[in-house]
C-alpha positions as a printed Julia matrix, in Angstrom:
459×3 Matrix{Float64}:
  30.18  -17.07  18.1
  27.41  -16.58  20.69
  23.97  -15.04  20.11
  24.97  -11.64  21.45
  27.84  -11.35  19.01
  25.64  -12.52  16.13
  23.09   -9.81  16.98
  25.77   -7.13  17.09
  27.21   -8.35  13.79
  23.68   -8.42  12.35
  23.91  -12.13  11.59
  20.78  -12.67  13.73
  17.77  -10.47  14.39
  15.78   -9.16  17.36
  11.98   -9.24  17.27
   9.56   -7.05  19.2
   6.11   -8.57  19.73
   3.67   -5.78  20.59
   4.32   -2.27  19.27
   2.45   -0.05  21.69
   3.67    2.62  24.09
   6.33    0.24  25.42
   7.27   -2.05  22.55
   7.65    0.54  19.82
  10.27    2.73  21.61
  12.2    -0.46  22.47
  12.17   -1.56  18.83
  13.36    1.86  17.66
  16.2     1.9   20.21
  17.46   -1.57  19.33
  17.24   -0.79  15.61
  20.15    1.63  16.11
  22.35   -1.31  17.1
  20.86   -4.4   15.45
  18.4    -5.67  12.84
  14.9    -5.51  14.33
  11.57   -6.97  13.27
   8.66   -5.09  14.79
   5.54   -7.27  14.95
   1.99   -6.37  15.93
  -1.32   -8.09  15.15
  -2.92   -4.68  14.54
  -2.52   -4.19  10.79
  -3.74   -0.58  10.91
  -1.07    0.29  13.47
   1.59   -1.37  11.32
   0.43    0.65   8.31
   0.81    3.87  10.32
   4.37    2.93  11.34
   5.29    1.98   7.78
   4.0     5.37   6.64
   6.07    7.18   9.27
   3.27    7.98  11.69
   3.68    7.51  15.46
   0.17    7.17  16.98
   1.67    6.87  20.47
   3.62   10.16  20.18
   6.37    8.46  22.17
   9.21    9.05  19.69
   7.54   11.18  17.0
   6.83   10.82  13.3
  10.31   11.85  12.18
  11.97    9.08  14.19
   9.46    6.48  12.95
   9.99    7.65   9.39
  13.76    7.19   9.68
  14.0     4.04  11.78
  15.26    0.79  10.28
  12.71   -1.31  12.19
  11.1    -3.8    9.82
   7.42   -3.36  10.75
   5.12   -6.28   9.97
   1.85   -7.98  10.91
   3.0   -11.25   9.35
   3.77  -13.59  12.27
   5.89  -15.93  10.13
   8.51  -13.15   9.94
   9.27  -13.92  13.6
  11.07  -17.04  12.39
  13.85  -14.78  11.13
  14.7   -13.64  14.68
  16.54  -15.4   17.49
  16.12  -12.87  20.34
  12.45  -12.13  21.02
  11.03   -9.42  23.29
   7.34   -9.68  24.22
   5.86   -6.31  25.22
   2.08   -6.71  25.16
  -0.34   -5.17  27.71
  -1.54   -7.08  30.78
  -4.86   -5.49  31.83
  -7.35   -6.54  34.48
 -10.96   -7.64  34.0
 -13.97   -5.82  35.43
 -13.69   -7.93  38.58
 -10.06   -6.78  38.97
  -8.59  -10.2   38.22
  -5.6   -10.39  35.84
  -6.4   -10.71  32.16
  -3.49  -12.67  30.74
  -5.16  -13.06  27.35
  -2.74  -10.73  25.48
   0.42  -12.34  26.88
  -0.98  -15.84  26.35
  -1.95  -14.98  22.78
   1.48  -13.48  22.11
   3.09  -16.63  23.51
   1.02  -18.78  21.15
   1.89  -16.61  18.17
   5.58  -16.65  19.01
   5.5   -20.36  19.84
   4.21  -21.18  16.35
   7.22  -19.42  14.9
   9.92  -20.16  17.47
  13.18  -21.7   16.26
  15.92  -23.59  18.09
  18.55  -21.49  19.82
  16.18  -18.59  20.57
  15.9   -16.5   23.72
  12.48  -15.14  24.66
  12.31  -12.17  27.05
   8.97  -11.05  28.47
   8.51   -7.4   29.45
   4.79   -7.43  30.26
   3.9    -6.74  33.9
   2.77   -9.96  35.57
   2.64  -11.56  38.99
   5.55  -13.81  40.0
   5.4   -17.13  38.19
   3.59  -16.17  35.0
   6.65  -16.35  32.74
   7.7   -19.84  33.81
   4.36  -21.37  34.81
   2.07  -19.99  32.09
   4.08  -18.62  29.15
   6.74  -21.34  28.92
   4.23  -24.23  28.64
   2.45  -22.35  25.84
   5.73  -21.76  24.0
   6.65  -25.44  24.37
   3.26  -26.69  23.21
   3.09  -24.45  20.13
   6.71  -24.94  19.07
   7.22  -28.58  20.09
  10.53  -27.36  21.51
  11.86  -27.88  25.04
  12.58  -24.87  27.24
  16.09  -24.99  28.68
  17.24  -27.2   25.83
  15.95  -25.78  22.54
  15.23  -22.25  23.72
  15.69  -20.12  26.84
  13.55  -17.49  28.58
  14.17  -14.33  30.53
  12.19  -11.48  32.04
  12.97   -7.76  31.99
  10.14   -5.57  33.26
   9.31   -2.48  31.24
   9.87    0.82  33.01
   9.02    3.21  30.19
   6.88    6.1   31.42
   4.47    7.14  28.61
   4.64   10.84  27.85
   7.86   11.28  29.87
  10.66   12.67  27.71
  13.23   12.48  30.52
  12.87    8.97  31.92
  13.3     6.88  28.79
  14.43    3.33  28.03
  18.0     4.57  27.68
  18.09    6.48  30.98
  16.38    4.04  33.37
  18.31    1.17  34.96
  16.97   -2.06  33.42
  16.2    -5.05  35.61
  17.07   -8.25  33.74
  16.75  -11.92  34.57
  17.2   -15.3   32.93
  16.44  -18.92  33.64
  20.16  -19.68  34.0
  23.46  -17.81  34.23
  24.23  -18.1   30.51
  20.81  -16.69  29.54
  21.08  -13.91  32.13
  24.49  -12.92  30.77
  23.19  -12.76  27.19
  20.02  -10.84  28.12
  22.08   -8.35  30.14
  24.56   -7.77  27.3
  21.79   -7.31  24.73
  19.97   -4.71  26.82
  23.25   -2.94  27.61
  23.43   -2.16  23.9
  20.71    0.45  24.35
  20.31    1.12  28.09
  22.91    3.76  28.94
  21.98    3.68  32.63
  23.05    0.03  32.87
  21.32   -3.13  34.03
  20.56   -4.81  37.34
  20.79   -8.59  37.28
  17.91   -9.99  39.34
  18.44  -13.23  41.26
  15.69  -15.02  39.34
  12.83  -14.48  36.92
  10.33  -14.48  39.8
  12.36  -11.81  41.63
  12.28   -9.6   38.52
   8.52  -10.14  38.12
   7.94   -9.28  41.78
  10.16   -6.17  41.6
   8.11   -4.76  38.75
   4.73   -5.39  40.32
   5.69   -3.73  43.64
   7.15   -0.6   42.01
   3.73    0.62  40.92
   2.01   -0.83  43.98
   4.2     1.35  46.17
   3.37    4.44  44.14
  -0.33    3.54  44.18
  -0.34    3.32  47.98
   1.44    6.66  48.36
  -1.02    8.41  46.06
  -3.92    6.76  47.91
  -2.6     8.29  51.14
  -2.53   11.71  49.47
  -6.07   11.21  48.18
  -7.28   10.28  51.64
  -5.6    13.36  53.08
  -7.32   15.45  50.39
 -10.73   14.1   51.43
  -9.99   14.82  55.09
  -8.6    18.32  54.5
 -11.49   19.26  52.2
 -13.88   18.41  55.04
 -11.79   20.63  57.32
 -11.75   23.49  54.84
  -7.97   23.27  54.5
  -6.18   23.52  51.15
  -4.37   20.2   50.58
  -1.82   21.66  48.17
  -0.84   24.28  50.74
  -0.45   21.56  53.39
   1.77   19.46  51.12
   3.91   22.47  50.22
   4.47   23.16  53.92
   5.18   19.52  54.79
   7.42   19.2   51.75
   9.98   21.54  53.28
  11.15   18.61  55.44
  14.03   16.77  53.75
  12.52   13.29  53.98
   8.88   14.08  53.15
   7.89   12.1   50.06
   6.8    14.17  47.07
   3.4    12.76  46.14
   0.15   14.56  45.37
  -3.53   13.58  45.15
  -5.07   12.73  41.78
  -6.91   10.29  39.55
  -4.91    7.07  39.27
  -5.47    5.39  35.91
  -3.45    4.05  33.02
  -2.14    0.6   32.27
   0.31    0.37  35.19
  -0.37    2.01  38.55
  -4.1     1.33  38.48
  -3.59   -2.26  37.32
  -0.36   -3.76  38.68
  -1.41   -3.93  42.36
  -4.29   -6.24  41.42
  -1.81   -8.7   39.89
   0.06   -8.9   43.19
  -3.04   -9.2   45.38
  -4.51  -11.82  43.04
  -1.46  -14.02  43.48
  -1.47  -13.35  47.25
  -5.11  -14.53  47.41
  -4.12  -17.75  45.64
  -1.5   -18.28  48.33
  -4.09  -17.75  51.08
  -3.23  -14.16  52.05
  -5.75  -11.33  51.8
  -4.1    -7.97  51.19
  -4.9    -5.24  53.67
  -2.83   -2.2   52.72
  -2.63   -2.69  48.93
  -6.35   -3.27  48.37
  -7.28   -0.44  50.74
  -5.18    1.92  48.66
  -6.74    0.57  45.48
 -10.26    1.17  46.81
  -9.48    4.78  47.67
  -7.96    5.47  44.26
 -10.69    3.64  42.35
 -13.34    5.77  44.08
 -11.73    9.16  43.37
 -13.55    9.71  40.07
 -16.89    9.46  41.85
 -15.6    11.73  44.64
 -14.55   14.42  42.14
 -17.94   14.25  40.38
 -19.87   14.48  43.65
 -17.74   17.42  44.8
 -18.41   19.17  41.49
 -22.16   18.69  41.87
 -22.05   20.07  45.43
 -20.29   23.21  44.19
 -22.88   23.55  41.41
 -25.7    23.3   43.94
 -23.99   25.97  46.03
 -23.91   28.13  42.9
 -27.69   27.61  42.52
 -27.28   25.61  39.31
 -30.03   23.35  38.02
 -28.23   19.99  38.03
 -30.4    17.96  35.65
 -29.6    19.27  32.2
 -26.59   21.3   33.32
 -23.55   21.58  31.05
 -20.07   20.69  32.3
 -16.85   20.92  30.3
 -13.97   18.61  31.12
 -10.49   19.5   29.92
  -8.36   16.38  29.57
  -9.44   12.74  29.35
  -6.17   10.83  28.95
  -4.8     8.96  31.96
  -1.92   11.46  32.31
  -0.67   14.73  30.87
   0.95   15.07  27.44
   0.13   11.49  26.48
  -2.58   10.24  24.05
  -3.17    7.03  26.04
  -6.75    6.68  27.3
  -6.49    3.13  28.66
  -8.06    2.83  32.1
  -8.37    6.6   32.47
 -10.24    7.56  35.61
 -11.47   10.79  34.04
 -14.12    8.58  32.43
 -15.35    7.72  35.94
 -15.95   11.44  36.52
 -17.81   11.72  33.22
 -20.05    8.7   33.86
 -20.9     9.83  37.38
 -21.86   13.33  36.17
 -24.02   11.78  33.44
 -25.85    9.84  36.16
 -27.02   13.23  37.46
 -28.39   14.09  34.01
 -25.51   16.44  33.25
 -24.42   17.07  29.65
 -20.63   16.61  29.58
 -18.38   18.06  26.89
 -14.8    16.76  26.71
 -11.85   18.69  25.29
  -8.5    16.96  24.82
  -6.08   17.83  21.99
  -3.71   15.05  23.09
  -6.19   12.16  23.17
  -6.62    9.81  20.24
 -10.14   10.5   18.94
 -10.56    7.01  17.54
  -9.37    5.3   20.73
 -11.59    7.4   23.0
 -14.62    6.63  20.82
 -13.91    2.92  20.45
 -13.15    2.48  24.14
 -15.74    4.73  25.77
 -18.05    6.06  23.04
 -16.98    9.61  23.86
 -16.85   12.27  21.15
 -14.3    15.0   21.73
 -15.24   18.68  21.4
 -13.15   21.56  20.13
 -12.2    24.25  22.6
 -14.17   26.85  20.58
 -17.37   24.91  21.24
 -17.16   25.37  25.01
 -19.62   28.11  25.94
 -22.7    28.5   28.07
 -21.45   25.96  30.6
 -22.34   25.65  34.28
 -19.02   24.21  35.48
 -15.59   23.41  34.11
 -13.24   20.67  35.27
  -9.54   20.76  34.45
  -8.72   17.08  34.84
  -5.4    16.64  33.02
  -2.7    19.37  32.92
  -1.67   19.06  29.27
   0.86   21.64  28.07
  -1.79   22.8   25.57
  -3.96   23.95  28.49
  -1.28   26.01  30.23
  -1.88   29.09  28.07
  -5.49   29.21  29.25
  -6.02   32.06  31.73
  -8.78   32.54  34.26
 -10.27   35.23  32.05
 -10.56   32.65  29.26
 -12.25   30.21  31.6
 -14.7    32.94  32.62
 -15.69   33.44  29.0
 -16.69   29.77  28.75
 -19.64   30.48  31.04
 -21.02   33.19  28.75
 -23.84   32.02  26.44
 -23.02   34.34  23.57
 -20.98   33.26  20.54
 -17.27   33.99  20.54
 -14.0    32.53  19.36
 -12.35   31.18  22.5
  -9.19   30.11  20.71
  -8.61   33.66  19.51
  -9.29   34.98  23.01
  -6.62   32.69  24.46
  -4.07   33.89  21.92
  -4.85   37.5   22.78
  -4.76   36.86  26.51
  -1.39   35.12  26.25
   0.26   38.05  24.45
  -1.27   41.2   25.95
  -2.67   42.89  29.03
  -6.14   41.84  27.89
  -8.61   41.65  30.8
 -12.34   41.74  31.44
 -14.5    42.83  34.31
 -15.58   39.92  36.47
 -19.23   40.11  37.34
 -20.29   36.48  37.78
 -20.08   34.72  41.13
 -21.55   31.38  40.11
 -18.8    30.0   37.91
 -17.73   26.59  39.22
 -14.1    25.76  38.54
 -12.83   22.31  39.51
  -9.06   22.17  39.2
  -8.08   18.57  40.0
  -4.31   18.99  39.68
  -4.04   22.61  40.83
  -3.23   24.28  37.52
  -4.56   27.63  38.69
  -3.83   29.78  41.73
  -6.62   29.32  44.28
  -6.55   32.92  45.56
  -6.61   34.37  42.05
  -9.47   32.07  41.05
 -11.57   32.99  44.07
 -10.8    36.69  43.6
 -11.98   36.34  40.01
 -15.36   35.16  41.27
 -15.0    31.42  40.79
 -16.38   28.82  43.15
 -13.09   26.96  43.18
 -12.37   23.36  44.24
  -9.41   21.03  43.9
  -8.09   17.83  45.39
């Protein structure tokens, strides 16, 4: 009986190393078909999972509460498994070079507990060669086992889109690879247990690694083009969103829009590819140019906000600005590498007092990572400008009349106002012409905002 059959018959177990936004949903999916050990070094996170709490909001508390995943922070439990999936983050350092510390650490942990006959599949985004040239030697050293003889390795890049309830592990074609045909066949069959969309067998581990790293690089470049267009059109006094809507009527026009590019994938993966290219003697031209544009957008948004405030005759030093949304994308609590923080820091350089509202963000994470304290929506009053940075669903009930009230210095209950505005013909007379509204993702109608007396700006 082969390993695949033993997993299906629950004679062997699958382990997940790294239970974040990627690893945890994978563990939960596999637990419907096999026995799964979910391992993470973060004991607090494990306690939350054991108590039925999903801090990532990827599958929800009810699913976590009912899953059969055996959550643990005890690394020796990995010895019970024969099919291991490593799904730890691969960030970049401040100098934009790859930080392989998490994947190296995970390899050491797994290596100490690796047993003969195991298959190790890495899902972390890396540049071509990391799995075989960096991870395998660590596994061999820690386990005293020989790769290709005592254990095998594969690579299957994660494609989970945090916060996306449509494109899930089950519905996205899974790229799989293995060091030999037998390993590839086993890895493919195991993933086919849970991936309804099917698998694509890559020609080699390096091909699979390269495929992953260019997926987000391509998206990064396309968004950079949109951001550059936004800068150009703003100088021309042309509305970028209107231009894209017009151009989008052509059948082959690509549907991208300008925005802040953060998170653990799109804003990171291109640097892995260009780093490896530099090692091979090639200096990227297109990829790094796109990265520079996207990395500078936070500063551009902040500077554009200040210019609008000056036009509104606001005193900049000591001004109050409210920012709605701080996560790297909508409807997701993840604040890793969020570029909204770049906007905040740049505004603070001008001496501006910034208040941040985000019901989706993890308060502990945002404090630990950036030392930012979140405010409640009711606290937002007497401001000089408001920036809607992330279009969370929770913000979509907010009307322009509610935004107008935020500029008033007097006490009021904004939350109650929003509830009233959403269910009645409630309206107020607009008499202020100095309310700066920065709408990064175009949540509001430009004409309505300007008619309501806002100094309106968006990418």
